[in-house]
C-alpha positions in Angstrom: 0.0 0.0 0.0 1.2 3.5 -0.7 0.1 6.9 0.5 0.6 9.9 -1.7 3.1 12.5 -0.5 0.2 15.0 0.1 -1.9 13.2 2.6 -4.2 14.1 5.5 -3.9 13.6 9.3 -7.1 12.8 11.1 -7.1 13.3 14.9 -9.9 12.1 17.0 -10.1 13.1 20.7 -12.4 11.0 22.9 -12.6 9.8 26.5 -11.3 6.5 27.7 -14.8 5.5 29.0 -16.6 6.3 25.8 -18.3 3.2 24.3 -19.6 2.0 21.0 -21.8 -1.1 21.0 -20.4 -2.3 24.2 -16.7 -1.9 23.4 -14.3 1.0 24.0 -14.9 3.7 21.4 -11.2 4.0 20.6 -11.0 0.3 19.8 -14.1 0.4 17.6 -12.7 3.4 15.7 -9.4 1.5 15.0 -11.3 -1.6 13.9 -13.5 0.5 11.6 -10.5 2.3 10.2 -8.9 -1.1 9.4 -12.2 -2.4 7.9 -12.3 0.7 5.6 -8.8 0.0 4.4 -7.0 3.0 6.0 -3.3 2.8 6.1 -3.1 2.6 9.9 -4.2 4.1 13.2 -2.4 4.8 16.5 -4.0 5.4 19.9 -2.5 7.6 22.6 -3.6 7.8 26.2 -3.3 11.2 27.8 -2.1 12.0 31.3 -4.4 14.9 31.7 -6.9 17.0 29.8 -10.4 18.5 29.6 -13.0 18.8 26.9 -16.3 20.5 26.2 -17.6 20.2 29.8 -14.3 21.6 31.2 -13.9 18.8 33.7 -10.3 17.9 34.3 -9.4 14.3 33.8 -6.1 13.3 35.2 -3.9 10.3 36.0 -2.4 12.0 39.2 -2.8 9.6 42.1 -4.9 11.9 44.3 -7.4 12.5 41.4 -7.2 9.3 39.5 -9.7 9.4 36.6 -11.2 6.4 34.9 -11.9 8.6 31.8 -8.5 9.8 30.6 -8.2 11.5 27.3 -7.6 9.3 24.2 -6.2 10.5 20.9 -6.5 8.4 17.8 -4.3 9.5 14.8 -4.8 8.2 11.3 -2.8 9.3 8.2 -3.8 8.4 4.7 -4.8 9.9 1.3 -7.3 12.7 1.4 -10.0 10.8 -0.4 -9.8 7.9 2.1 -9.8 10.1 5.1 -12.8 12.1 3.7 -14.7 8.8 3.0 -14.2 7.7 6.6 -15.5 10.9 8.2 -19.2 10.0 7.9 -18.5 6.7 9.6 -16.7 8.4 12.4 -19.4 11.0 12.7 -21.9 8.2 13.4 -19.7 6.7 16.1 -18.5 9.7 18.2 -21.3 11.1 20.4 -18.9 13.3 22.4 -15.5 14.4 21.4 -13.5 16.3 18.7 -12.1 15.4 15.3 -9.7 17.5 13.2 -8.2 17.1 9.8 -5.0 18.7 8.6 -2.6 18.4 5.7 0.2 15.9 6.2 3.3 15.5 4.1 4.1 11.8 4.0 7.8 11.2 3.9 7.6 7.4 3.8 5.3 4.6 4.7 7.0 1.3 4.9 5.6 -2.1 5.9 8.7 -4.2 6.1 8.5 -8.0 6.2 5.4 -9.5 7.7 5.9 -11.4 11.0 6.4 -15.1 10.7 3.4 -17.3 11.6 3.7 -19.2 14.9 
């Protein structure tokens, strides 16, 4: 698979406790992105943050939150990102999504892992 040099970066900000059909929303988004043939997705767990309700969610021991910020990043061609946005819109009930230009330097798969 190749990605054109002029790609797009999709960032999705959700909460760790957000769900989609009984599973964590971030997992469901990654699975849907894979199902739609996107190049890849990475999930980051934040230490602290706040969103539209302005509630602080933190991993500090005295204020341990079970709803830490989650960021999902997906880079692919513009047409593939744009085609995925309606799917994403139907999944995210509370959160933020942004799209920006991304210059793809390389996208290398390497050798597939050996089967056990």
